[in-house]
KEMARFI-222715 format. One line per 4 residues: number of its first residue (from 1); their letters; for each residue z, x negated, y of C-alpha. Coordinates in steps of 0.001 Angstrom, whole numbers. Layout:
# KEMARFI-222715
NUM	a	Z/X/Y  ...
***
This chain:
# KEMARFI-222715
1	mnsp	-34/3/72  -984/-1458/3407  1756/-2128/5871  1794/80/9034
5	mdse	-457/-961/11873  1311/-2652/14728  727/-818/18127  759/-4066/20050
9	rlis	-2142/-5396/17969  -4115/-2190/18673  -3386/-2447/22417  -4611/-6022/22367
13	yfgs	-8063/-4669/21431  -8317/-2673/24703  -11791/-3285/26112  -13263/-4102/22558
17	tsdl	-16107/-2366/21002  -16085/-401/17699  -18083/-3285/16124  -15453/-5833/17021
21	lese	-12813/-3593/15490  -14974/-3583/12439  -15215/-7348/12268  -11457/-7590/12688
25	svws	-10880/-5203/9795  -9123/-2691/12007  -11182/270/10706  -10662/-749/7037
29	elnt	-6903/-1195/7602  -6816/2319/9136  -8802/3614/6155  -11101/5779/8063
33	ldrp	-14901/6217/8122  -14875/7908/11572  -16273/5898/14435  -16631/6730/18206
37	ehpe	-19965/8304/19124  -21923/7319/22163  -22972/10272/24391  -26576/11351/23974
41	agel	-29037/10623/26712  -28401/12967/29722  -25047/14206/28239  -22271/14122/30895
45	ryhd	-19659/12901/28414  -18204/9364/28562  -15225/9577/26241  -14704/9913/22390
49	cvlv	-11765/9781/20125  -10992/8893/16595  -7936/10623/15122  -6408/9039/12049
53	rrkg	-4053/11790/10791  -2595/9779/7840  -1559/6970/10183  -203/9109/13068
57	lelg	-2432/7662/15706  -5509/8315/17783  -7912/5808/19328  -9647/6775/22601
61	fvds	-13007/5082/23674  -14834/5121/26939  -18269/4206/28094  -17776/668/29592
65	eyea	-20097/1343/32603  -18234/4418/33430  -14883/2759/33109  -15960/-97/35327
69	gagr	-16961/2196/38181  -20652/1007/37932  -23460/2907/39694  -23736/6430/38374
73	frwg	-27156/5774/36929  -25459/3346/34585  -22938/5798/33193  -23575/6413/29536
77	hgdm	-25538/3193/29105  -22656/944/28310  -20689/183/25134  -18039/2462/23863
81	vlsq	-14882/413/24301  -11274/1055/23242  -9239/2201/26247  -6519/4521/24916
85	lyly	-3929/4682/22102  -1937/7809/21169  988/7564/18781  2469/10696/17159
89	sgha	5927/11467/15815  4391/13851/13307  3481/17470/13492  1220/19852/11647
93	diqq	-1276/17853/9653  -684/14505/11559  1673/12114/9984  4343/10122/11848
97	frga	3229/6749/13117  5420/4257/11306  4356/948/12775  6050/-1078/15544
101	mpfg	5951/745/18879  5565/-733/22364  8712/-2326/23822  10842/-1424/20778
105	lqwc	10646/2315/21347  11858/4404/18451  11113/8082/17654  14866/8820/17602
109	dtrg	15379/7481/21096  16718/9867/23738  15180/9933/27219  17970/7659/28420
113	qara	17424/5130/25696  13643/5086/26236  14234/4348/29952  16700/1650/29225
117	rlsp	14072/-95/27018  11563/128/29826  14068/-833/32457  12209/-4067/33477
121	feis	9415/-1731/34768  11775/765/36463  10119/333/39870  6870/1738/38436
125	rhsh	8386/4694/36695  6915/8179/37666  8661/11161/36068  8735/14919/35539
129	ltdt	8473/16368/32024  7431/12966/30793  8028/9397/31953  5324/6960/32971
133	wdvp	5414/3231/33510  2879/702/34599  3335/-2267/32285  1067/-5378/32033
137	afrl	-2461/-4326/31049  -1941/-594/30606  -123/2567/31629  2638/3857/29166
141	tvvy	3581/7475/28985  6396/8818/26854  6447/12560/25930  9838/13775/24820
145	sddg	10983/16641/22475  11989/19889/24284  15621/18926/24259  14939/15350/25405
149	nsls	16767/13891/22389  13748/12239/20750  10248/11067/21368  7311/13282/20570
153	rivc	4199/11232/21583  3444/7874/23202  265/7406/25264  -1045/3915/26179
157	rrlp	-4069/3840/28527  -6095/1154/30220  -6826/2424/33772  -10409/2685/34882
161	vale	-11724/1043/38021  -11568/3131/41129  -14894/4686/42190  -16376/3525/45438
165	ppea	-18073/5992/47804  -21863/5565/48043  -21573/4754/51760  -18840/3900/54262
169	lalp	-17936/7102/56165  -15466/7460/59053  -13182/10240/57746  -12106/13185/59991
173	klne	-8523/13121/61073  -6168/15159/59022  -4847/17187/61995  -8460/18113/62930
177	llgs	-9217/19323/59353  -5950/21348/59265  -6661/22764/62647  -10096/23829/61587
181	vges	-8932/26123/58727  -9704/29576/59730  -12399/28515/62219  -16193/28371/61969
185	vgsp	-17843/25372/60239  -20906/26079/62103  -19407/25397/65486  -20097/22237/67596
189	afal	-16431/21498/67530  -16403/21212/63767  -19533/18959/63777  -17745/16647/66185
193	mwpa	-15077/15799/63599  -17665/13925/61669  -19710/10898/62346  -22748/11607/64500
197	gyws	-25471/13359/62471  -23439/13701/59234  -22589/17449/59421  -25932/19013/58987
201	rahi	-27682/22308/58730  -27812/21784/55009  -23948/21752/54865  -23836/24981/56960
205	saac	-26442/26625/54698  -24310/25726/51639  -21262/27145/53345  -23169/30453/54106
209	eege	-25016/30770/50728  -22605/29271/48229  -19258/29450/49992  -18562/25906/49191
213	vdln	-19485/22427/50563  -18868/19780/47953  -18156/16430/49761  -16185/14919/46831
217	ltcg	-18747/12243/46114  -18777/10817/49612  -15356/11465/51023  -13158/13248/48388
221	ltlr	-13236/16725/50023  -14314/20221/48969  -14597/22931/51686  -14508/26619/50820
225	tasd	-15808/29180/53193  -16142/32915/53717  -19158/34182/55661  -18934/36725/58332
229	sadp	-22674/37414/58960  -24159/33966/59560  -20896/32409/60646  -19068/30619/57777
233	ilrs	-15286/30497/58235  -13323/27676/56537  -10784/29176/54184  -9590/26049/52323
237	vtfh	-9743/22241/52250  -9261/20512/48969  -8286/16789/48927  -9279/15032/45606
241	rnrd	-7764/11989/44075  -10156/9180/43134  -12084/10109/39947  -10982/13728/40169
245	qegs	-14234/15617/39226  -15992/12235/39194  -15618/11748/42954  -14649/8808/45096
249	gwrg	-11498/10547/46350  -9939/11251/49733  -8681/7990/51370  -7001/9399/54350
253	elpa	-3601/10994/55146  -2502/13967/53100  -809/17117/54260  2946/17558/54167
257	gldf	3445/13824/54011  2290/13658/50424  555/10706/48709  -1519/10729/45512
261	edsp	782/8205/44079  3670/10663/44400  5185/11819/41092  5823/15577/40585
265	qdlf	9466/14821/41269  8505/13278/44603  6408/16292/45353  9280/18759/44835
269	rkln	11627/16527/46844  9266/16212/49753  8545/19967/49971  12225/20724/49511
273	aipv	11636/24450/48970  11328/26626/45944  7535/27139/45206  6237/30732/45207
277	qqad	4571/29879/41927  4813/26825/39628  3768/26175/36018  3356/23261/33614
281	salt	1141/22514/30608  1013/19501/28350  -1586/17727/30646  -1171/19174/34124
285	gygv	1077/21295/36359  885/22884/39753  2990/24322/42606  2269/26639/45451
289	whlt	4212/26778/48733  3724/29166/51723  4333/26861/54773  4308/27923/58394
293	eytl	701/26940/59181  -938/27161/55747  -503/27693/52069  -227/24497/49977
297	hvly	-1511/24284/46340  -828/20927/44532  -2176/20040/41050  -540/17108/39277
301	snvd	-879/15256/36050  1831/15345/33390  258/12298/31738  33/9952/34695
305	nrli	2817/11792/36622  780/11615/39846  -927/14065/42165  -4526/14969/41326
309	rvkv	-5525/17554/43941  -3968/18878/47153  -5417/22141/48570  -4656/23831/51924
313	lapg	-5554/27467/52382  -5494/29766/55362  -2441/31888/55546  -2788/35088/53599
317	twrs	-5837/34004/51531  -4071/32664/48467  -3962/35017/45370  -1925/34291/42346
321	vqdd	-3798/34434/39071  -1012/36787/37964  -2318/39300/40513  -5752/39517/38888
***
């Protein structure tokens, strides 16, 4: 019987191709015939995973050009390289991972014990339902049991390179954007927020006809509008994190003193008020607050424990999905 695979050995292969894992006998030791599949030409998919149920682990692969933040025309044309490792405590038809885990973690560790083991990296810890640390060469997330008295899953991820905007663009000031909510995006005043000649008739047409202007690629914003005849009124502004919906992300100031590097705990501390609606799933969570000048909707990651998307809505325009 083969001895359990060491997680540190698997992590050392981050950035390696499936063929290299083959030559290093990793696939044979894992006793699986599954291999990561490269996306088909024209397919907007850049990740694939290999789940090895009997070993209690999953290997995540990514297209190397996508991960490196290369030009978009190169995405899907790189090698599929190892970038993620998931370790499972055992559930349903997935066995428990029995190899050595990062930093001496044990499945029986409580939340306090796990934090103690990772204490050298305490300054990087981001927390909410899970705990996340940035350790040398990767990001480590520990998912706990519901009572916090044991570990449920461990996620190790090599972080991708940030995407660069296609062109340097002077961003509008935050107070100007917030002040324009509820105003016309077809007005000269709105056009003056942007570099000369940037805000065009095409943007106004999109606002009128589609109710949305997608600027995520260039500056990390999405503008939603409502048309009154031919006059589109700005109803919301969404600020995207880098790589959210494959965009370059908003690089300016965020509303309410928030920062994309804030943890969910930081978010709730900064807002210092009970949200009118809040929910969590395994991957993400969100909160909604009615502030004096606008409604604030924040989406965050429960894997990275960082903010993903910050949305400002005109007062009175937010509707709970529970109202539908």
